[in-house]
C-alpha positions as CSV (number, residue, x, y, z in Angstrom):
1,M,0.0,0.0,0.0
2,N,1.4,3.4,-0.9
3,V,1.2,6.0,1.7
4,D,1.3,9.7,0.7
5,P,4.7,11.1,2.0
6,M,2.8,13.9,3.6
7,Y,1.3,11.4,6.1
8,Q,4.6,9.7,7.1
9,Y,5.1,11.4,10.5
10,S,8.2,10.7,12.5
11,L,8.5,9.7,16.1
12,K,10.5,12.9,16.6
13,Y,7.4,14.9,15.6
14,Y,5.1,13.1,18.0
15,R,7.6,13.3,20.8
16,M,7.8,17.1,20.3
17,L,4.0,17.3,20.6
18,Y,4.1,15.2,23.7
19,E,6.7,17.4,25.3
20,R,4.8,20.5,24.4
21,A,1.7,19.1,26.1
22,L,3.8,18.4,29.2
23,D,5.1,21.9,29.2
24,G,1.6,23.2,28.9
25,C,0.6,21.4,32.1
26,D,3.4,22.6,34.3
27,H,1.3,25.4,35.7
28,I,-1.1,22.9,37.4
29,P,-0.2,22.3,41.0
30,Q,0.5,18.7,41.8
31,V,-2.4,18.5,44.3
32,R,-4.0,15.4,42.7
33,R,-2.2,13.2,40.3
34,A,-5.5,12.2,38.6
35,D,-6.4,15.8,37.9
36,R,-3.0,16.4,36.4
37,N,-3.2,13.3,34.2
38,K,-6.7,14.4,33.0
39,E,-5.5,17.8,32.2
40,F,-2.4,16.4,30.3
41,K,-4.6,14.1,28.2
42,K,-6.9,17.0,27.4
43,K,-3.9,19.3,26.4
44,F,-2.2,16.5,24.4
45,T,-5.4,15.7,22.5
46,E,-5.9,19.4,21.7
47,I,-2.3,19.9,20.5
48,L,-2.3,16.6,18.5
49,Y,-5.6,17.5,16.8
50,E,-4.5,21.1,15.9
51,N,-1.1,20.0,14.5
52,I,-2.3,17.0,12.6
53,C,-5.3,18.9,11.1
54,R,-3.0,21.7,10.0
55,S,-1.0,19.2,7.9
56,L,-3.9,17.1,6.5
57,F,-5.5,17.6,3.1
58,E,-9.0,19.1,3.4
59,K,-10.6,15.9,2.2
60,D,-9.1,13.9,5.1
61,K,-9.9,16.2,8.0
62,L,-13.4,15.0,8.6
63,L,-12.3,11.4,8.7
64,F,-9.5,12.2,11.2
65,S,-11.9,14.1,13.4
66,F,-14.3,11.2,13.4
67,L,-11.6,8.7,14.3
68,M,-10.4,10.9,17.1
69,C,-13.9,11.3,18.4
70,M,-14.5,7.6,18.3
71,K,-11.3,7.0,20.2
72,I,-12.1,9.6,22.9
73,M,-15.6,8.1,23.3
74,D,-14.2,4.6,23.6
75,E,-12.0,5.6,26.6
76,T,-15.1,5.9,28.8
77,P,-16.8,2.6,29.4
78,G,-20.4,2.6,28.2
79,N,-20.1,5.5,25.8
80,L,-19.9,3.3,22.7
81,D,-21.9,0.2,21.9
82,Q,-19.4,-2.2,20.3
83,K,-22.1,-3.8,18.2
84,E,-23.0,-0.5,16.7
85,V,-19.4,0.4,16.0
86,R,-18.8,-3.0,14.3
87,F,-21.9,-2.4,12.2
88,L,-20.7,1.1,11.3
89,L,-17.4,-0.3,10.2
90,T,-18.4,-3.5,8.4
91,G,-22.1,-3.0,7.5
92,G,-24.7,-5.6,7.7
93,T,-23.2,-9.1,7.6
94,S,-26.1,-11.1,8.9
95,V,-27.1,-14.0,6.7
96,E,-30.3,-15.2,8.4
97,M,-33.2,-12.8,9.0
98,E,-35.4,-13.0,12.1
99,R,-38.4,-11.7,10.1
100,P,-39.1,-11.9,6.4
101,N,-38.6,-8.9,4.1
102,P,-42.0,-7.0,4.2
103,T,-41.6,-5.9,0.6
104,G,-41.2,-9.4,-0.7
105,E,-38.4,-11.1,-2.5
106,N,-38.3,-8.6,-5.5
107,G,-39.6,-5.5,-3.7
108,W,-38.1,-2.1,-3.5
109,M,-36.0,-3.1,-0.4
110,S,-33.4,-5.8,-0.9
111,N,-32.9,-8.6,1.7
112,K,-29.6,-7.1,2.6
113,M,-31.2,-3.7,3.4
114,W,-33.9,-5.4,5.5
115,S,-31.3,-7.4,7.3
116,S,-29.4,-4.2,8.1
117,I,-32.6,-2.6,9.5
118,L,-33.1,-5.6,11.7
């Protein structure tokens, strides 16, 4: 698979973003470690998003935003239903239908469409 050279980021680049996020969290007093970690994750996510979007082609920004959103939502248990995510990524793959297609075999809705609705 050919990857556009524009998207071949180096470890050095990500390390620089990580260090910038750490520097941005230095002003937070070390009262609670959990609060500091939460603030660091927020700051790193913000810096990562801004810098990556700055270097993406316009056509790829929406997909990147969607993937980041899914990853952020996945971190909190219960935010994402894994069955729905799998369906979103793969589509309907069910072979057997619980109920028959209401439009019939040759109706306006195919069996695959009906299976996806079910």
